[in-house]
N, C-alpha and C positions, 0 to 999 in steps of 0.2 A: 606447715599449718596443721593443727589438729582437725580431724574429721570426726564429727559426732553423728551417729546414726540414731534416728528417732522413729518410734512407731506410735501411731495414734490409735485410739480406740474409743468408741462411743456408740450410743444407740441412735436410731433414726431421729434426725432433726436436733441432735445435741449440738451440732455446729462444728464438726471436725473440719470439713472442707472450708468453712468460713474462717475458722481460726488460722488454718494454714495460709489461706489467701490473704488474710490480714497481716500475717507475719511477712509474707512476700511483698505486699504493698508498702507496709511501713518501713521495711528495710531497703526499699527501692530496688527490689530484685525482679520486678515484673517489667517486661519490655513495653514500649509505648503502644505497639499494636495490640498487645494483650489487655492493657488498661482500657484502650478505646473499645475493644470487644466487650469487656465487662460493663463499661458505661452504657454501650448501645443495648446490650442484652437486658440490663437492669431497667432501662427506660422503656423498652418494648414490653416488658412484663408489668410495667406500671409500679415498680418499686420506688420508694423514696429513699432508698439506700443502695449501695453498691453490692451486687451479688457476687461475693468473692469465691463462691463454690465453683464458678466457671474456671477459675485458675487451676483447679485440681481435678474436677470430674471430667475425664476425657471421653468416656463412652456416652453416646446419645441417650441410651437408656438411663444412665446415671443422672443426666441433666433433666430428662423428662420426668423421672420419678422422684428426684430430689434425694436419692440414696447413693451410697458408695457400694459398688459391686466388686470391682477388681482392685488389686493392690497397685496403687500409683506411687512412683518414686519421684520426689520433687527435690531439686537441688538449689541451694542458695548459699551465699557467703556473707560474712561481715568482716570487719577489719581483724577480728580475733580468731574466727573459726570458719570452717566450711561445714555445711549441714546436708544430710540426706534424710528426708522424711518419707517414711512408708505410710501412706494414707490407706488404712485398712478398713474393710467393712465391719460393722458391729453385729450384724444379724447372726443368729444361731446357725443358719444354713450356710454361712460363710466362715465358720470357725476355722477351717483349713486355711483360708486366705489370711486370717488374722495371725495364725501360728506362723505362716510363711513370712509375713511382714515383721513380726516381732522376733523371729529366730536370729536375725543378724543385728538387732538393735541393742544399743547400750542404755537408751533412755526410752521411757514410755510416757505418753501423755494420755491419761484417761479422762474423757470429758463427761461431765454430769450436768444435766439440765437442772438449773436451780429450782424450777417449778416442780420437778418430779422427784428429785433427790436420788438416793441410792436405790436402784431397782435390780431385778433379777439379772439383767444383762450386765450390770456393773460387777456382780459377783463373778460372772464368766470372764470378763475382761481382766479382772484382777487375778483370777485363778490362772489364766494363761501366762500372765507376767510372772507369777510365782513359779509355775512349771518351767518356764524358760529362764528363770533366775535373772530377770532384768533388774539390775542393781538400783537404778534410779527411776522412781515413779513420780510424775507430777499429776496430782488430781486437780484438774482445771474445772472449777465450778462456774459454768458458763450461763449466759443469759441473766446476769444479775440485774440488768435493766428492767427485766420483766417481773422482778420481785422488789422493786423500789430500792435496789442496792442494800438490802436488809442484812445487817451484820448477824442478826438472830438466825435468819435462814442459813447463812453461811456456816455458822457455828453448829447448827443442828446437823447439816449434811456432813460436816467434818467429823462430828462425834459418831455418826452412823458409820462412816467409812473407817474410823479408828476401831470400831467394834469388829468390822470385817477384817481389818488388818491383823487383829488379834488371833484370827484363825490361821494365819500364814505360818508355814514352817521355815520360810526363808527370812531369818531374823536380821541378816545383813542388809536387807533392802531398806533404802531410804525413801520415805514418802513425804512429799511436800504438798501443801494445799494453797491454791491461788484462786481468788474470786475474780471473774473477768466478764467483760462484755465484748465478745469477738466482733460482733457486727459494728460496734462503735469504736473498737480499738482499746477499750479500757483495760489496763494491766496486761496487755499483750506485748507491745514494745514500749509504750509510754504509760506512766502512772495515771490512774483514773482519779479525776477530781471528785467523782461522785462517791468514792469509797475512802474517805479520809481515815476511817477506823482501821483500815488495812495498812500496816507499815512494812510489809514484806516486799519481796522482789516481784518484778513483772516476769512473764514467761521467758522473754528473751534475756533478761538479766540473769535469771536462774541458769539458763543454758550456757550463757557466756562464762559464767563462773565455775562451771564444771571442769575438772581436770581428768586426765587419763586415769590417774590413781583412784578417782572417785567412782568410775564406772566400769573399769576392767578388773576382773578377778584374777589374782595371781595364783598360779598353779605350778606344775612341773613342766619343764621345757619339752615340747613336742615339735618335731620337724618332719612332717610328711613330705617325701620326695616327689616333686611334680615331674621333673625331667632330669636326665643326665646330660651335662654340657660337655661336648668334645669338639672344639673348634677345628682341630687338625690343620691349623695354619702354621706357617713357618715360625711366627712369634710364639704361638701357644701349641706347639706340636704335641707335647705330652700332657697338656692340661686335661684334668678330669675333675669336674665340679658337679655338685648336686644342688639343684635349684628348688626353692619352695618358700613357703611362708612359715615363720616361727610363731608358735603359740605357747601360752602358759607362762613362760619366764624367759630370762636371757640365757645366752650361751656365749662362751668365751673361747678364744684361741688357747689351746692347751688342755681344754676339758676332755676327760676320758669319756668316750661315747660308745654306744652299742647300736648296731644296725639290726632292726627287726624286719622279718622274722628269723633271719639266719643266726642271730646272737653273736655275730662277728664284732670284735672290739677294735677300736682305733682311737686316735686323738684328732681334735680339730687343729689343722695347721694354718688355715687362712679363712677369713670371712670377707666376701666380696659384696658390695652394693654398687651395682652398675660398674663404673670405672674406678671406684675407690675401694680400699681395704680398711677393715676395722678390727680392733682387738676384741670387741664385744658387740653383739647384736641383741636388741631388746625385743620383747614379745610384740608381734604385729609387723615385724620387719620382713620384707620380701628379699631374700638374700641367696647367695650361692656359697656353699661350704666346700672347702677342700679338706681331705683327710690325709693323715701322714702316710698311710700305705694304700696301695691300689687293691681294693677289695670289690667284691661283686655287690653293687648297689643299683637298684632299678626303680622305675616309677612304681609307686604303691608301697615301697619300703618306708620305714620310719626310723629316723635317727634320734636317739634320746641319750641323756646322760647315764653313764653306767651305774651310777648310784641311785637312779630314779626310774627303774624299770616299771612299765605299766603291767596290768594284768594281761595274760596271754591264755585265752580259753576258746573253746568251740561252742559253748552253751552260754547264752546271755539272757538275763531277765530285763525286760524293757518296758517303758511306757510309750505307747504308739498313738499318734493322732492319725486316723485313717482319712485319706483324701480321695479315694476311688469310689465310683458308683458301684463297682463290683465288690461285694462284701469280703472282708478278711475272715477266712475260716482255717481251722487247723489242717495241716497236711499240704497246704499250698506252698509252692516254691517261688522265691523271689531272689533278686540280686540285692545284697546289702552293699551300698556305697558308703564307705567309712573313710573320710578324708580322701586320699587318692587311691585307696585300696578297694577293690571290688571282689566280693565273695558270694558264691551261691549259697543260699540258705533255705531252710524249711521251717514253717511255722509249726512249733510243737504243740502249743496250747494257748488258749485265751482264757485268762482267769476271771476277769471282770471288766465292767465299764466303770469309769470314774466320773462322778457327777461334778460338773464345773461350778456348782453353787455351794460347794463344801459340805454337801449333805452325806457324802460317803460313797461307797462302791455298791454295785449290783452284779451278782454272779451272771456271767454271760459266756456264750460259746462262739460268738462271732462279733465283728465290729462293722457297723454301717458307716457310710460317709459322714464325716464330721464328728464321729464318736472317738473318745479317748479311753484307752484301756490298758491293762497289764498283759503283756504277751511274752511268752518264752520262745526263743528262736535257737535252732541248731544250725551251726555253720559247717560248710564242707572243709574248711581249714581254719586254724586258730586266728582269732582277731586280737590285735594288741590295742587295748583300750583302757580308759579310766571311767569311773562312774561320771555321769553328767554333772553331779554336784561337786566333784573334785576338779574337773577340767571340761568345760563346755565344748570346746572344739574337738576333743578326743573322746567325748562321750555321746556324740550325736551321730545319726546316720539317716539315710533315706532308703526306702524299699522301692525297688524298680520291678515292674511287671516284665517278666522275661519274654512274653509274647508281643506286647504292644510298646514296650520301652517307656511306659508311663510311670511318672513318679507317683506311686500309689499311697505312700505313707511316710511319715517322718517319725523317728524314734529317738528315745533318750535312755541310755543304758543306766540301770540302777546300781 
């Protein structure tokens, strides 16, 4: 079964948690005790509706303040797909949380309050989805019940967002617009009778109709080695396999491959998936590869097709989202975690900060928490990478503080 990863984004009270709770409720994905807790809490608060935010807001502070603070991952399934939703906060002070949630998602749902329309935070939410090259974006115009289900209001917000979309440099992105009332369930799972003028899909119908080819970007095959498998049993006495997850594209038995960084060449002799063998593995597969000859391969190495070598350099220009309270300044040293490879690095320079409202860049010499900027980094040994635009998995990395082991920033190679 396909697994679809979804990130949500929206401002305070736009209804992200309510939308997710409604999805879970209407797809019968909530347990009986959870439904009873929602009903009890809603009654205690004096609401004349079910407060579905309780289904997702796990922290006491989130429930008390009515805002999302941490990234919560919610799991549910239908007959067609399994879903993982990253419920991310929309506040500017939680930009790092939003980047974290959206970084592994194939679909993003951006909520807009129909009463407020496109606001400054909407710009930031869309900018981050552009930065992370999320291919499928659903603009959910919520709380249509509070504007009398007005088609005119919907069309005005849609036109404003289309003007924002025109600023995007990621032209392959598909943007869809759905008017809904999450609190009443209109156009979430079931069609709304109050909006007969809308003849498009509901949120769930849209998600159910997406295919892997719609949301995954094809690139060059990249296979970071996670571990070397040597069972040394009687049955597999001489077995040597390399386990990991395949990104970018497929790989076949017989393909000529190169192991990085050694540049040793070989051919794929077998592809294993658990207890079965295949002639071909597609992107996203967790597999074990056997090569024709015994060569030195270890965790952190990368196996690629010999005709599709990545860049191999010690100096990289990147876009970094800073996540640490300690500011990023030139001259500081961090560990760069790139796939399974870890390299010591030094920050050479910080060129600018990038405004998330598409207003441009500002010259800067440091990055504070939640700021995004252009940073050049020098590595202690060559990295084998692609630009993030060409291959998301092989163009992203994290910066780790060597003293505290904190994930201090996330970067995207230009």
